[in-house]
C-alpha positions, 0 to 999 in steps of 0.5 A: 155636357162635355167640358173641353179642356182649356189646355192645348196639348199639341199643335203644329203647322205644316203644308200639304200639296195636292195636284188638281185635274190639270196637274197643277199643284195647290198648297194648303197650310194646316194647323193641327191641334189636340185637346183633352176632353174632361181633363183634370191633369196636365199633358205632355206631348211629343210631335206632329209630323207630315208623312207624305202628301195629305197625311200626317202622323199625330203622336203625343205622350201623356204623363199622369193624365187624370180623368181624361175621356178622349182627345180631339184632333182638330185641323184648321186651314186659317188658324182660327176655325178648327174642325174635329177630324178624329177622336182618340179614346183615352186609356184610363188604365194607363195615365202614361201612354203614347198615342199615335194615329195617321190621318188623311186630310181632305 
């Protein structure tokens, strides 16, 4: 069974706006967080920033990460209930590494 780390690696709140079929804009606020799976070390991080409507760049840096299997990127529109939107495999050969991924939110 996977042990989910209790350490919150990274979190940011931002808004995405989309147009519906009538051309009206709707805005959804998202909280994005990254948690380490099977984590024995403390992670440092940089930032999450929105690139353009519906897309975000998730970027974080690890420092002396030990026994981390993967990082789960999760999103929430209410700040309480999170859904996994991406799994990023940890690079066990490089404990000090910058991870970067562009995600599209639904």
